[in-house]
N, C-alpha and C positions, 0 to 999 in steps of 0.2 A: 688231390686236382683240384677238385672243387673248393678248398680251404685256401692254397695258393692263390688260386683267381679270385677268391673274395676274398682273399687280403691285397692282392692288386688290386681290385676296385674301390675297398673301401679306403685302404691307408696308403699304399704303398706307392697309389696315384700320384700323390704328392710329392715325391722325391725320385721314382724312378716309373716314367711314366710306360706301360705296355699294353699291347692289345691283348684282349684275352684268348682271343684267338692264335696268336703269337705264343703265349705261355705255354697250350697244349702242343704245336709244333715243338716246341722247345724239347716240353716233357718227352715226345718221342724219339727226337735226337737224340737225347740224352740214355733212352733207353736203348737205342740203337746200336750206340758207342760204349754200353754197358756199363755208363755212371749211375743208372738207375736200374732197380726194377720194375718191370710192368706187369701187374697181374689185373687179369679180367676174370671178371663176374659179371651175370645176370642178375639185374636189377627189374624184377617184371621179366618182362622179353627185352628191355633195351642192354647190351652190356656197357658194364661201367669198368674202368680201366684203374686202378690207384697205382700209384709210384712211391717207391723209397728206395732213398740213396744206397747204392750199393756199397762195398768195399772200395774197390777201385775210384768211384766218384766222391766219396769220403778222402781219399788221399790226394786228389787231384782238387776237390774245395781246402783242404788244408793248405795245399801249397799255394791257391791264391791268394787266402786270405793272410799266407805269410809275406805276400809282395807288398809294396806300397799302392795305394789305392789310386787312382788318376785323381786331379784337382776339381773342386767343386764347379761345376758350370752352371749358370744361371740363361733361364730363357723365359724371357715375359713381354710378351707380345703389347700388353698396356705399357709397358715402362719404355718399351721401345716405341709408343705412341706419344707416350710424353715426351720422350727426350726430340721428337719430331716435332713436336709440339707448336712452337713459332711458327711452323708451314702450316698450320690448319687455323683450327677456331677454339678460342675458351670451350666453348661446347662440347667439340670433340675431344677435349682432354676430359672433359668431364665424365663423359663416356668412359673413358679409358681408365678412371679411376671408380667407376661404377664396378667396371670387373674387376678390380683389383680386390675392393670391398668382396665382391660375392666369390672371389676365389677364397678369400680371408674366412669369410662363413662358412664355407662349405666344408673347409677344413677345420674349422670350429666345432662346425656340427656332430661334424664324425668323432671330432674329439670328443666331447662330453658323452657319446655311444662307449664309445671306448673306453673310458675312463671309467665308467659306470662298472662295464664288463670286468678288468682287472680290478677293481674294488673290493668287488662280489667276487672274484674268485673262478668267473665263468667264463675267460675269452680264450678265445682261441688261442693257442700256444702262451696257456696263464706259464706254464714254464720257462717262457723268457721272460717272463715278467722284468727282469735284473736290465735289463738291453733295452725292452721296450719302452721303459719308463726313459730312457735318454731319447729316444724318437719322439715322443708324448711332448716330453718337456721342447726339443726344438721345434717342431710343428708349430706347437701352441704359440710359442715365443712369435717365432716366422709370421705366423696369422694375427697378431696384436700388431705386430712390428707396420704389417702391411695394414691396418686398418688406422692405426695412430698416421700412419706416413700417408695414406690417401685424405685423412679429414686434415691433416697441415699443408699440404698441396692444394686440396681444394680451398681452403679458405684463401690462400696466395693468390691464384688464379682469380678468385670471384674478387679480390681488391685490385686486380688489374684496372677493372671499369674506371675506377677513379683512380688511377698513378697515372703520374707521367710516365714517359719509356725512362726516365731518370733514376726515376723514384722507383721503379719497378727493377733495373739493375743495381740500385744501392740494397734493396732489400734479399736481391740474390745474391750479393758477396758478404750479405752479412748473415745469410744463411750456410753459406758454405764456411766462413768465419767460425760460425759457432756449432757447426759439426765436428770441424778440423778440432777445436777446443774440446771437445770431447773425445778425441782419439786416444787410445792410449799409450803410453809412453814407451819410447824404443825406437 
């Protein structure tokens, strides 16, 4: 259980945020429904529970994995603040962009540690490296995209001070055209 909570706090929080306390509740619920087996032993004077998937849990997991996943969802308060940025100030947009940068740096900081662990063969769940590499790729590229986007956006907002409303509007439409030109065909 500790390994799962550690993975949630370290890696999975970037794409599946859950409170650690809820993980323990979920593990107990899975055990109560016989989807997992709980074994409790004393470590010193403290009881420690470990969980393992049961045959029934494995069957349920197999069925769930065979279903189509829900669509990707994005919740990003800094982006919401940029979206509403014309109702505030350029400085407030800058604060939102600073948070985007901090979020990206947090992902990259963890990524550096995780990458070293996998490359040295000592990562938790090392035997899952084939799929964990995909998640590493996704999160790393996501973080680098966030940094590049925040820098481009900040440069544009900084330029507003010396631009007319008409020039700002033209630059915005040029940005949309430029992004659209990079869309895949189809």
